[in-house]
Backbone as CSV, one residue per row, in Angstrom:
resi,resn,N_x,N_y,N_z,CA_x,CA_y,CA_z,C_x,C_y,C_z
1,MET,51.438,52.208,52.433,49.999,52.349,53.207,50.505,54.215,53.074
2,GLY,49.641,55.034,53.679,50.214,56.859,53.301,51.017,56.668,54.689
3,SER,51.469,57.596,55.247,51.834,58.276,56.371,50.890,58.285,57.342
4,PRO,51.275,58.203,58.796,50.397,58.088,59.824,49.795,59.943,59.685
5,GLN,48.729,59.485,60.335,47.971,61.204,60.570,48.593,61.883,62.140
6,PHE,48.685,60.511,62.428,49.208,60.718,64.360,50.513,60.799,64.485
7,SER,50.907,61.405,65.237,52.628,60.882,66.084,52.453,60.160,66.999
8,TYR,52.690,58.517,66.626,52.567,58.164,68.120,54.413,58.001,69.130
9,GLY,54.687,57.916,69.944,55.463,58.305,70.748,55.069,57.304,71.799
10,GLY,55.817,57.559,73.038,55.979,57.139,74.644,57.639,57.157,75.339
11,GLN,57.559,56.323,75.771,58.877,56.562,76.503,59.055,54.597,77.203
12,ALA,59.999,54.823,77.652,60.258,53.734,78.576,59.832,53.956,79.969
13,VAL,59.433,52.716,80.572,59.595,52.403,82.300,60.126,51.531,82.592
14,LEU,59.585,50.758,83.620,60.642,50.156,84.276,59.454,48.562,84.096
15,GLU,60.343,48.179,83.131,60.288,46.757,82.280,59.351,46.640,81.581
16,GLY,59.746,47.700,80.988,58.020,47.926,80.245,57.956,49.461,78.992
17,VAL,56.751,49.646,78.366,57.329,50.464,77.474,55.572,51.398,77.745
18,MET,55.528,52.789,77.337,54.225,52.979,77.389,54.329,54.495,76.004
19,ILE,53.500,53.435,75.352,52.705,54.625,74.285,51.634,54.951,74.740
20,ARG,52.065,56.919,74.042,50.922,57.245,73.883,49.658,57.435,72.492
21,GLY,48.101,57.345,72.188,47.731,57.394,71.053,47.189,58.837,71.432
22,ARG,46.384,58.616,70.242,44.911,59.528,70.487,44.096,59.500,71.574
23,ASN,43.632,58.246,71.821,42.688,57.976,72.642,42.589,57.904,73.894
24,GLN,44.003,56.588,73.846,44.553,56.555,75.498,45.902,56.380,75.019
25,ALA,46.891,56.270,76.422,47.635,55.819,76.940,47.628,53.841,76.819
26,THR,49.016,52.901,76.955,49.222,52.926,77.375,50.091,51.757,77.829
27,VAL,50.143,51.409,78.985,51.599,50.965,79.486,51.775,49.380,79.009
28,ALA,52.971,48.827,79.214,52.969,47.272,78.393,54.456,47.266,79.614
29,VAL,53.229,46.441,80.671,55.288,45.832,81.276,55.156,44.355,81.533
30,ARG,56.534,43.906,81.123,56.319,42.280,81.054,56.910,42.103,82.774
31,GLN,56.628,40.714,83.274,56.300,40.819,85.080,57.338,39.679,84.814
32,PRO,57.835,39.344,86.209,58.866,38.750,86.403,58.797,36.691,85.930
33,THR,56.390,36.477,85.775,56.387,35.878,84.797,56.753,34.852,83.605
34,GLY,56.783,36.483,82.376,56.985,36.475,81.534,55.704,37.039,80.736
35,VAL,54.573,37.292,81.813,53.047,37.313,81.221,52.944,39.193,81.720
36,ILE,53.069,40.206,80.536,52.768,41.028,80.239,51.072,42.135,80.998
37,ALA,51.884,42.748,81.458,50.466,43.212,82.372,49.974,44.871,81.231
38,PHE,49.289,45.414,81.761,48.587,45.816,80.975,48.325,47.642,81.404
39,LYS,48.248,48.473,81.513,47.492,49.437,82.265,46.796,50.344,80.903
40,HIS,45.621,50.864,81.257,45.201,51.726,80.058,44.601,52.980,80.566
41,PHE,45.075,53.923,80.012,44.959,55.787,80.374,44.258,56.578,79.596
42,PRO,43.209,56.959,79.410,41.999,57.329,78.860,42.119,59.267,78.955
43,LEU,43.135,59.601,77.695,43.188,61.255,77.131,42.534,61.766,76.414
44,ASP,42.283,63.007,77.164,41.270,63.966,77.134,41.736,64.594,75.349
45,ILE,40.814,64.313,74.323,40.518,64.344,73.109,40.567,65.898,72.995
46,GLN,39.515,66.538,73.727,39.426,67.792,73.445,40.361,68.960,74.362
47,ARG,40.569,68.394,75.298,41.013,69.529,75.701,42.778,69.374,74.971
48,ARG,42.751,68.173,74.517,44.335,68.513,73.753,44.060,69.433,72.552
49,ASP,43.288,69.288,72.008,42.344,69.719,70.676,42.576,71.171,70.831
50,ARG,42.522,71.857,72.033,42.001,73.630,71.816,43.462,73.970,72.414
51,TRP,44.636,73.201,73.045,45.733,73.631,72.919,46.565,73.303,71.569
52,GLU,46.288,72.652,70.779,46.875,72.198,69.679,47.601,73.289,68.990
53,HIS,46.541,73.973,68.493,46.834,75.383,67.669,47.112,76.118,68.012
54,LEU,48.054,76.335,69.269,48.119,77.791,69.829,50.056,77.336,70.099
55,PRO,50.710,77.622,69.430,51.794,77.684,69.558,52.950,78.206,71.007
56,LEU,53.544,77.455,71.480,54.267,77.294,72.605,53.229,77.263,73.607
57,LEU,52.081,77.505,73.573,51.222,77.286,75.247,51.166,76.255,75.140
58,ARG,51.158,75.431,73.528,50.269,73.977,73.231,51.969,72.721,74.123
59,GLY,53.107,73.498,74.019,54.032,73.034,74.558,54.210,72.778,75.947
60,VAL,53.369,73.451,76.942,53.680,73.788,78.060,53.084,72.859,78.065
61,VAL,51.255,72.955,77.911,51.161,72.372,78.148,50.548,70.625,77.304
62,MET,51.901,69.904,76.762,51.683,68.773,76.180,53.199,68.555,77.386
63,LEU,54.164,69.238,77.824,54.731,68.462,78.462,54.800,68.515,79.980
64,TRP,53.639,69.323,80.242,53.101,69.182,81.386,52.095,67.523,81.751
65,ASP,51.557,67.477,80.698,50.762,66.337,79.937,51.940,64.609,80.160
66,MET,52.829,65.324,80.066,53.899,63.317,79.432,54.178,63.622,80.964
67,LEU,54.348,64.788,82.022,55.580,64.300,82.688,54.591,63.860,83.962
68,ASN,53.003,64.081,83.660,52.104,63.857,85.301,51.704,62.492,84.589
69,LEU,51.734,62.414,82.780,51.093,61.057,82.267,52.530,59.463,82.905
70,GLY,53.781,60.234,82.453,54.514,59.341,82.547,55.014,59.219,84.114
71,THR,54.448,59.958,85.376,54.904,59.814,87.036,53.684,58.591,86.619
72,ARG,52.485,58.429,86.512,51.710,57.518,86.130,51.912,55.841,86.064
73,ALA,52.388,56.063,84.457,53.360,54.744,84.069,54.542,54.821,85.032
74,LEU,55.590,54.497,85.374,56.295,54.612,86.122,55.885,53.992,88.062
75,ASN,55.013,54.155,87.916,54.305,54.060,88.743,53.549,52.671,89.169
76,PHE,52.931,52.776,87.977,52.129,51.607,87.919,53.290,50.291,87.269
77,SER,54.307,50.850,86.641,55.523,50.146,85.915,55.945,49.015,87.252
78,MET,56.808,49.742,88.215,57.070,49.208,89.208,56.141,47.960,90.043
79,VAL,54.923,48.429,90.119,54.314,47.301,90.768,54.184,46.450,90.243
80,ALA,53.766,46.928,88.759,54.175,45.381,87.794,55.073,44.776,88.164
81,ALA,56.162,45.363,87.730,57.639,44.488,87.283,58.094,43.799,89.001
82,THR,57.443,44.448,89.805,58.107,43.667,91.276,57.307,42.813,91.829
83,GLY,55.593,43.342,91.816,55.369,42.047,92.311,54.774,43.391,93.831
84,GLU,54.583,44.570,93.548,54.296,44.942,95.076,52.882,44.657,95.020
85,GLN,51.833,45.037,95.993,50.512,44.469,96.020,49.845,46.686,95.216
86,GLU,50.569,47.381,95.240,49.706,49.220,95.949,50.678,49.376,94.699
87,GLU,50.202,50.735,94.409,50.648,51.274,94.381,50.928,52.901,94.725
88,MET,51.640,53.283,94.312,51.805,54.832,95.117,50.861,55.470,95.358
89,THR,50.421,56.614,96.710,49.412,57.272,96.265,49.597,58.249,96.017
90,LYS,48.690,59.485,95.192,48.871,61.298,94.379,49.483,61.539,95.113
91,GLY,49.298,61.643,96.573,49.737,62.802,96.869,51.667,62.008,96.961
92,SER,51.925,60.918,96.717,53.683,60.551,97.009,53.748,60.795,95.798
93,SER,53.406,60.428,94.729,53.459,60.310,93.208,53.854,62.351,93.021
94,ILE,53.007,62.698,93.785,53.407,64.132,93.686,54.852,64.840,94.130
95,GLY,54.849,64.461,95.096,55.874,64.653,96.005,56.962,64.382,95.772
96,MET,56.988,62.888,94.483,58.348,62.449,93.785,58.520,63.398,92.892
97,PHE,57.664,63.399,92.226,58.051,64.222,90.890,58.576,65.852,91.602
98,ILE,58.358,66.544,92.051,58.076,67.838,92.600,59.929,67.685,93.046
99,VAL,60.169,66.561,94.082,61.757,66.937,94.109,62.519,66.396,93.213
100,ALA,62.134,65.366,91.904,62.545,65.179,91.024,63.043,66.639,90.189
101,LEU,61.762,66.834,89.902,61.900,68.297,89.088,62.873,69.476,89.756
102,ALA,62.912,69.685,91.158,63.423,70.056,91.710,65.735,70.227,91.722
103,PHE,65.568,68.813,91.639,66.751,68.497,91.689,66.828,68.495,90.057
104,ALA,66.071,68.449,89.002,66.911,68.496,87.650,67.370,69.638,87.437
105,ILE,66.360,71.117,88.373,66.554,72.050,88.117,67.839,72.723,88.921
106,GLY,68.274,72.150,90.047,69.237,72.213,90.303,70.304,72.368,89.899
107,LEU,70.748,71.091,89.407,71.768,69.784,89.324,72.372,71.646,87.430
108,PHE,71.363,70.896,86.870,71.282,70.910,85.332,70.823,72.766,84.794
109,PHE,70.540,73.407,85.531,70.524,74.548,85.699,71.084,75.629,86.042
110,ILE,70.827,76.016,88.298,71.577,76.519,89.248,73.363,76.164,89.328
111,VAL,73.150,75.329,89.068,74.666,74.370,89.739,75.536,75.397,87.766
112,PRO,75.135,75.420,86.943,75.876,75.821,85.699,76.595,77.242,85.720
113,MET,74.831,77.721,86.194,75.401,79.027,85.710,76.289,79.998,87.555
114,LEU,76.000,79.254,89.167,77.034,79.215,89.476,78.294,79.497,89.463
115,LEU,79.030,78.180,88.594,80.144,77.178,87.818,80.209,78.791,87.235
116,ALA,79.807,78.940,85.823,80.439,80.080,84.726,79.902,81.684,85.727
117,SER,79.598,82.089,86.702,79.448,83.271,87.372,80.869,83.079,87.726
118,LEU,81.671,82.629,88.682,82.629,82.538,88.871,84.015,82.429,87.765
119,MET,83.549,82.397,87.003,84.202,82.562,85.651,83.997,84.424,85.249
120,GLY,83.241,85.167,85.916,82.621,86.550,85.602,83.462,86.967,86.473
121,TYR,83.990,86.631,87.701,84.477,87.190,88.722,85.931,87.418,87.989
122,PHE,86.574,86.142,87.802,87.755,86.311,87.138,88.163,87.433,85.538
123,GLY,87.049,87.153,85.272,87.289,88.364,83.910,86.659,88.136,83.212
124,ALA,85.815,86.994,83.030,85.355,86.513,81.463,84.165,87.854,81.151
125,SER,84.395,87.541,79.814,83.127,88.398,78.733,81.985,87.946,79.459
126,LEU,80.242,88.682,78.824,79.167,88.479,79.183,78.845,87.040,78.416
127,PHE,79.555,87.282,77.505,79.437,85.489,76.286,79.615,84.842,76.533
128,LEU,81.568,84.896,77.028,82.069,84.168,77.776,81.605,82.620,78.433
129,ARG,80.576,84.335,79.700,80.417,83.488,81.175,78.633,82.567,80.799
130,GLU,78.011,82.937,80.052,77.190,82.493,79.374,76.884,81.317,78.241
131,LEU,78.514,80.887,77.457,79.174,79.705,76.994,79.564,79.081,78.099
132,ILE,80.127,79.397,78.302,80.670,78.322,80.099,79.697,78.018,80.315
133,GLU,78.376,78.313,80.649,76.994,77.823,81.277,76.684,76.675,80.962
134,GLY,76.974,77.211,79.417,75.966,75.810,78.410,76.883,74.893,78.258
135,VAL,77.663,75.192,78.260,78.989,73.814,78.338,79.049,73.376,79.714
136,VAL,79.083,73.959,80.356,78.723,73.343,81.718,77.495,71.910,81.732
137,ARG,76.408,72.796,81.177,74.617,72.077,81.361,74.672,70.878,80.496
138,LEU,75.737,71.316,79.314,75.722,70.265,78.614,76.314,68.919,79.289
139,GLY,77.322,69.232,79.293,78.897,68.863,80.215,77.947,67.715,81.248
140,LEU,77.564,68.399,82.104,76.932,67.299,82.949,75.814,67.043,82.672
141,ILE,74.554,67.104,81.841,73.805,66.513,81.428,74.551,64.887,80.624
142,VAL,75.175,65.082,80.034,76.038,63.523,79.627,77.062,62.831,80.567
143,ALA,77.090,63.958,81.663,78.112,63.018,82.749,76.987,62.279,83.567
144,TYR,76.042,62.644,83.880,74.644,61.833,84.656,74.282,61.485,83.740
145,VAL,73.918,60.872,82.295,72.820,59.978,81.596,75.005,59.130,81.611
146,VAL,75.929,59.161,80.996,76.685,57.971,81.164,77.339,57.769,82.739
147,SER,77.475,57.610,83.731,76.687,57.333,85.131,76.132,56.057,84.836
148,ILE,74.795,57.173,84.838,73.545,55.238,85.575,73.398,54.625,84.006
149,ARG,74.269,55.081,83.242,74.432,53.667,82.108,73.977,52.766,82.638
150,ARG,76.079,52.646,83.915,76.827,51.507,83.899,75.228,50.644,84.487
151,ILE,74.521,51.289,85.191,73.999,50.580,86.172,72.533,49.639,85.659
152,THR,73.143,48.017,86.476,72.141,47.347,85.305,70.960,47.365,84.492
153,GLU,69.884,48.057,85.674,68.460,48.585,85.709,68.124,49.256,84.396
154,VAL,69.629,50.148,84.153,69.105,51.266,83.842,69.443,51.089,82.504
155,GLN,70.138,50.212,82.053,70.249,49.661,80.780,69.313,48.687,80.277
156,ARG,68.776,47.924,81.275,67.558,47.455,80.390,66.443,48.427,80.268
157,LEU,65.802,49.805,80.895,65.304,50.557,81.047,65.688,51.158,79.889
158,PHE,67.047,51.037,78.957,67.636,52.124,77.951,67.081,51.232,77.033
159,GLY,67.069,49.712,76.845,66.051,48.673,76.167,65.109,49.017,75.940
160,PHE,64.360,48.660,76.443,62.922,49.416,76.422,63.301,50.146,75.551
161,HIS,63.835,51.489,75.885,63.520,52.676,75.265,64.246,52.576,74.186
162,GLY,65.004,51.801,73.527,65.269,51.300,71.775,64.222,50.506,71.763
163,ALA,63.546,49.862,72.514,62.634,48.940,71.688,61.154,50.362,71.183
164,GLU,60.729,50.896,71.956,59.969,51.733,71.835,60.062,52.727,70.755
165,HIS,61.754,52.973,70.460,61.874,53.932,68.812,62.145,52.394,67.881
166,LYS,62.227,51.310,68.051,61.581,50.608,66.918,60.737,50.443,66.561
167,VAL,59.841,50.592,67.145,58.534,49.758,67.065,57.606,50.519,66.368
168,VAL,57.608,52.697,66.879,57.443,53.526,66.275,58.127,53.619,64.706
169,ASN,58.498,53.706,65.282,59.815,53.664,63.174,59.243,52.741,62.535
170,ALA,58.781,51.201,62.515,58.960,50.877,62.315,56.976,50.432,61.682
171,TYR,56.353,51.293,62.805,55.018,51.714,62.225,54.851,52.637,60.997
172,GLU,55.229,53.792,61.536,55.546,55.008,60.801,55.813,54.792,59.162
173,ALA,56.697,53.388,59.234,57.569,52.982,57.645,56.182,52.141,57.512
174,GLY,55.002,51.794,57.570,54.234,50.214,57.500,54.481,49.570,57.600
175,ALA,55.481,49.091,58.110,56.299,47.746,58.283,55.124,47.216,59.283
176,PRO,55.257,45.351,58.723,54.743,44.275,60.031,55.171,44.395,61.213
177,LEU,54.471,44.394,62.133,55.075,44.880,63.534,55.192,43.571,64.025
178,ASN,56.109,42.474,64.116,56.724,41.836,64.719,58.369,41.307,64.838
179,VAL,58.112,40.960,65.715,59.614,41.106,66.256,61.030,41.412,65.236
180,GLU,60.920,40.446,63.655,61.225,40.472,63.561,62.487,41.716,62.279
181,THR,60.403,42.387,62.068,61.021,42.902,61.361,61.631,44.594,61.623
182,VAL,61.029,44.610,63.277,61.107,45.749,63.890,62.648,46.139,64.388
183,ARG,62.959,44.606,64.507,64.448,44.755,65.274,65.235,45.200,63.503
184,THR,65.072,45.226,62.899,65.788,46.004,61.485,65.519,47.573,61.985
185,PHE,65.103,48.429,62.319,64.618,49.787,62.781,65.714,50.200,63.056
186,THR,66.333,51.640,63.288,67.149,51.652,63.716,66.320,52.628,65.367
187,LEU,67.106,52.172,66.359,67.305,53.077,67.264,66.762,54.744,67.460
188,ILE,66.623,55.557,66.592,67.135,56.493,66.721,65.949,57.325,66.165
189,HIS,64.986,58.128,66.464,64.056,59.020,66.915,63.926,60.571,66.761
190,PRO,63.799,61.104,65.736,63.367,62.542,65.721,62.681,63.461,67.195
191,ARG,61.726,62.819,67.274,60.450,63.438,68.463,61.750,63.197,69.393
192,CYS,62.408,62.002,70.048,62.587,61.443,71.155,63.420,62.868,72.427
193,GLY,62.710,61.733,73.417,62.602,63.531,74.794,64.887,63.503,75.140
194,THR,65.018,62.830,74.589,66.891,63.020,75.144,67.280,63.889,73.853
195,SER,67.024,64.149,72.272,67.007,65.052,71.198,66.266,66.467,72.562
196,PHE,65.326,66.365,72.433,64.636,67.352,73.701,65.395,68.325,74.317
197,LEU,66.547,67.366,75.542,66.837,67.961,75.990,68.543,68.808,76.025
198,VAL,69.125,68.137,74.594,69.625,68.529,73.828,69.803,70.171,72.809
199,VAL,68.355,70.252,72.556,67.515,71.251,71.935,67.261,72.210,73.540
200,VAL,67.228,71.819,74.711,66.906,73.218,75.193,67.991,73.558,76.219
201,VAL,69.288,72.617,75.742,70.722,73.189,76.369,70.539,74.569,74.955
202,LEU,70.564,74.360,73.967,70.914,75.278,72.598,69.815,76.322,73.354
203,ILE,68.813,76.542,73.630,67.853,77.201,73.195,68.150,78.108,74.578
204,SER,68.669,77.304,75.658,68.193,78.389,77.003,70.240,79.263,76.645
205,PHE,70.450,78.621,76.164,71.759,79.333,76.101,71.853,80.678,75.820
206,VAL,70.978,80.851,73.837,70.275,81.740,74.222,69.818,83.184,74.694
207,ILE,68.258,81.616,75.423,67.261,82.879,75.985,68.479,83.916,77.012
208,PHE,69.133,82.942,77.946,69.555,83.413,79.085,71.131,84.515,78.461
209,LEU,71.637,84.730,77.254,72.582,85.071,76.902,71.860,87.088,77.266
210,PHE,70.017,86.573,76.783,69.874,88.166,76.424,69.625,88.995,77.968
211,PHE,69.500,87.893,78.715,69.684,88.337,80.777,70.967,88.206,80.892
212,GLY,72.067,88.663,80.610,73.381,88.103,81.125,73.282,89.575,81.911
213,TRP,72.666,90.516,81.530,73.387,92.076,82.319,72.844,92.402,83.239
214,LEU,71.509,91.053,83.912,70.648,91.228,85.105,71.600,90.997,86.174
215,PRO,71.268,91.434,87.406,72.258,91.347,88.574,72.027,89.963,88.927
216,PHE,73.026,89.406,89.938,73.052,88.291,89.873,72.065,87.115,90.611
217,TRP,71.322,87.798,91.528,70.650,87.265,91.956,69.138,87.107,90.986
218,MET,68.774,88.465,90.048,68.348,87.764,89.196,68.436,86.846,87.847
219,ARG,69.291,86.967,88.276,69.789,85.676,86.700,69.965,84.400,87.282
220,LEU,70.176,84.173,88.443,69.970,82.974,89.452,68.099,82.458,89.550
221,LEU,67.400,83.697,89.920,65.513,83.151,89.928,65.355,83.330,87.933
222,SER,65.896,83.897,87.142,65.307,83.509,85.848,66.233,81.961,85.325
223,ARG,67.042,81.593,86.071,67.650,79.976,85.796,65.779,78.910,86.109
224,VAL,65.178,79.835,86.561,63.753,78.832,87.550,62.876,79.478,86.855
225,ILE,62.710,80.392,86.420,60.576,81.156,85.955,61.109,81.162,84.302
226,PHE,62.022,80.347,83.949,62.080,80.907,82.484,62.966,79.251,81.998
227,VAL,62.017,78.186,82.710,62.158,76.498,82.601,60.818,76.141,81.604
228,PRO,59.913,76.717,81.651,58.695,76.882,81.321,58.733,77.100,79.702
229,VAL,59.001,78.218,79.190,59.195,78.380,78.490,60.693,78.732,78.064
230,ILE,61.996,77.551,77.930,62.591,77.276,77.526,62.050,75.964,76.958
231,ALA,61.094,75.016,78.066,61.032,73.542,77.198,59.554,74.110,76.120
232,ALA,59.282,74.896,76.132,58.111,75.584,75.608,58.530,76.023,74.181
233,VAL,59.567,76.644,74.350,60.122,76.744,72.865,61.241,75.872,72.237
234,ALA,61.910,74.676,72.949,62.386,73.462,72.452,61.127,72.975,71.465
235,TYR,59.772,72.711,72.391,59.148,71.923,71.763,59.036,72.232,70.614
236,GLU,58.645,73.306,69.720,58.345,73.796,68.802,59.271,73.671,67.792
237,VAL,60.729,73.492,68.446,61.899,73.196,67.586,61.962,71.714,66.957
238,LEU,61.847,71.232,68.048,61.836,69.609,67.680,60.264,68.982,67.280
239,ARG,58.956,69.965,67.487,58.553,69.948,66.057,58.443,69.635,65.172
240,LEU,59.303,70.947,64.651,58.901,71.857,63.686,60.294,70.959,62.615
241,SER,61.357,70.285,63.575,62.304,69.673,62.569,62.337,67.782,62.572
242,ALA,61.036,67.438,63.695,60.576,65.760,63.083,59.754,66.381,61.614
243,ALA,59.142,66.937,61.446,57.797,67.639,60.831,58.746,67.927,59.084
244,HIS,60.182,67.897,59.675,60.853,68.534,57.862,62.283,67.633,58.414
245,TYR,62.129,66.078,59.099,63.125,65.095,58.686,63.411,65.210,57.603
246,HIS,62.809,65.053,56.719,63.215,63.817,55.532,64.215,65.565,54.907
247,ARG,64.005,66.913,55.309,64.963,67.394,54.234,66.548,67.286,54.812
248,PRO,67.409,67.211,54.212,68.527,66.998,54.122,69.753,67.402,54.876
249,TRP,68.907,68.943,54.696,70.587,70.156,56.006,69.237,70.477,57.069
250,ILE,68.182,69.554,56.898,67.691,69.504,58.919,68.274,68.244,59.206
251,ARG,67.836,67.137,58.814,69.315,66.066,59.475,70.449,65.717,59.840
252,THR,71.067,67.219,59.335,72.401,67.265,59.558,72.547,68.212,60.841
253,LEU,71.509,68.954,60.847,71.101,69.807,61.839,71.327,69.029,63.142
254,LEU,70.243,68.170,63.338,70.123,67.180,64.337,70.439,65.898,64.016
255,VAL,72.495,66.860,63.683,73.106,65.488,64.331,73.617,65.139,65.544
256,PRO,73.899,66.422,66.076,74.000,66.294,67.590,73.506,65.673,68.893
257,SER,71.682,66.043,68.009,71.024,65.540,69.400,70.710,64.277,69.135
258,LEU,70.689,63.447,67.551,70.214,62.153,67.050,72.141,61.338,67.467
259,PHE,72.892,61.781,67.727,74.313,61.084,68.604,73.081,60.922,69.572
260,PHE,72.774,61.827,70.176,73.401,62.016,71.778,72.276,61.007,72.320
261,GLN,71.307,60.769,71.823,69.816,59.103,71.446,70.896,58.167,71.889
262,ARG,71.962,57.961,71.702,73.106,56.526,71.955,73.220,56.765,72.867
263,LEU,73.215,57.412,73.561,73.151,57.355,75.446,72.251,56.679,75.849
264,THR,70.678,56.764,75.360,69.562,56.969,76.342,69.159,54.933,75.636
265,THR,69.728,54.962,74.499,68.796,53.727,73.910,70.393,52.810,73.527
266,CYS,69.563,51.705,74.420,70.440,49.815,73.906,69.302,49.363,72.897
267,GLU,70.533,48.287,72.035,69.561,47.522,71.601,68.696,46.579,72.230
268,PRO,67.293,46.262,72.183,66.821,45.622,72.828,66.571,43.944,72.493
269,ASP,66.154,42.976,74.025,66.131,41.826,73.579,64.845,41.354,72.547
270,ASP,64.208,40.320,72.249,62.884,39.692,72.171,61.588,40.366,72.464
271,SER,61.943,39.448,74.053,60.947,40.462,75.028,60.307,41.848,75.342
272,MET,61.575,43.110,74.477,61.682,44.097,74.855,60.426,44.645,73.333
273,ILE,61.060,44.060,72.480,60.076,44.248,70.937,59.059,43.725,71.771
274,MET,58.696,42.543,71.975,57.658,42.300,72.540,56.842,43.005,73.266
275,THR,57.020,43.266,73.701,56.654,44.105,75.207,56.246,45.460,74.394
276,ALA,57.224,46.372,73.268,56.678,47.422,72.757,55.443,47.676,72.110
277,ILE,56.102,46.201,70.852,54.429,45.460,69.880,52.955,45.548,71.236
278,ALA,52.980,45.496,72.173,51.892,44.994,72.721,51.166,46.463,73.419
279,ALA,52.065,47.024,73.216,51.932,48.586,73.754,51.348,49.417,72.823
280,LEU,51.758,49.175,72.218,51.581,50.077,70.489,50.141,49.459,69.810
281,GLN,50.154,47.998,69.640,49.238,47.159,69.015,48.059,48.171,69.800
282,ALA,47.976,47.816,71.905,47.063,48.206,71.879,46.086,49.963,72.035
283,VAL,46.988,50.888,71.283,46.588,52.484,71.571,46.106,52.285,69.706
284,LEU,47.192,51.642,69.170,46.202,51.333,67.750,44.727,50.946,67.094
285,THR,44.924,49.996,68.314,43.011,49.478,68.000,42.376,50.670,68.710
286,ALA,42.738,50.655,70.233,41.765,52.178,71.072,41.389,53.068,69.481
287,ASP,42.227,53.394,68.873,41.918,54.883,67.678,41.563,54.063,66.806
288,GLY,41.024,52.927,66.166,40.629,52.040,65.945,41.754,51.954,64.278
289,VAL,42.970,52.087,63.549,43.457,51.530,63.061,43.707,50.304,62.778
290,VAL,42.892,49.722,61.533,42.513,48.812,61.175,43.746,48.952,59.724
291,ASP,44.540,47.381,59.792,45.870,47.513,58.531,46.040,46.478,58.689
292,GLN,46.396,45.802,57.399,46.821,44.348,57.400,48.645,43.989,57.514
293,ASN,49.402,45.103,57.894,50.100,45.270,58.335,50.317,44.952,59.890
294,PHE,49.236,45.806,60.524,49.459,45.863,62.075,48.638,44.065,62.605
295,ARG,47.790,43.626,61.412,47.714,42.145,62.184,48.221,41.411,62.009
296,SER,49.563,41.697,61.695,50.532,40.164,60.758,51.582,40.403,62.262
297,SER,51.365,41.070,63.468,52.397,40.808,64.327,52.166,39.721,64.726
298,ASP,53.195,39.137,65.683,53.441,37.637,66.870,52.044,37.885,67.528
299,GLU,51.731,36.567,67.262,50.636,36.241,67.804,51.204,35.674,69.553
300,ALA,52.856,35.349,69.400,52.772,35.178,71.434,52.658,36.312,72.492
301,VAL,52.747,37.700,71.391,52.655,38.512,72.619,51.406,38.701,73.122
302,LEU,50.366,38.123,71.852,48.440,38.534,72.725,48.141,37.040,73.382
303,ALA,49.012,35.949,73.158,49.162,35.009,74.276,49.595,34.836,75.245
304,VAL,50.699,35.566,75.730,50.839,35.516,76.598,50.726,36.723,77.765
305,SER,49.430,37.657,77.470,49.101,38.820,77.833,47.616,38.916,78.677
306,ASN,47.913,40.064,79.749,46.563,39.798,80.359,46.115,41.660,80.451
307,VAL,45.547,41.606,81.098,45.303,43.273,81.327,44.513,43.125,82.970
308,MET,45.194,44.679,83.575,44.877,44.808,85.071,44.139,46.238,84.810
């Protein structure tokens, strides 16, 4: 089979996986009974195609869509995995998203800038101050991930993250989508959002370095208003590196970001892999993908599945 024309990907959710295709995104969640519950989100292809050929702007639109879709996917997974009767309201979801975004900007952008500014008062040069800010930012991200990794529920989340990577890697290699085959594939994928975080840290260092001469309050404001710009540039860098991942020198440059993925992925068990296969199968079906390899997946996945 030739290389796929569309880049499938997704994210881990509570007790499940969300895979995004061309026509729809599907969330597959394993319920306490062992049944896999599905929810399908139709995607606006025309809207995506309008932005696809506009560098930087497409990154902002894509990231906003992914955050919006990811919030809804997590919302559904909490209902399906816990047996709750009702999903969160749209207002509650938006509120939760705003709080989470404010927390992330405050912890990973404002706090490093404040700590680095203290070093400036003690005589650190502009370059050293910005370098310290970047190191602190990366250190906080690593410390945050390492600390939450100890939580049992997060370990399972990271297991589903690993399952998502493995099944996408298997699909892109044209391998049969069954548990035994998918398990042999790596936990690492060049388009992972974890790698995106590392790229954000590097891009933010470069961008903020150009504005290091500004007064304190303007530098503080820049840590908020430049977040979309940094994210858009990081998206383009990650997109470009994934497209040229076959080149040895690109893989060498990506070693730090790929290594960081080891912190946010765990080896999945069979049920996690089956759930990820079920999610991918649903979007492949919606996209009209027909291939013998994709038909050879575990019948057990379909046998225990229902649609919500």
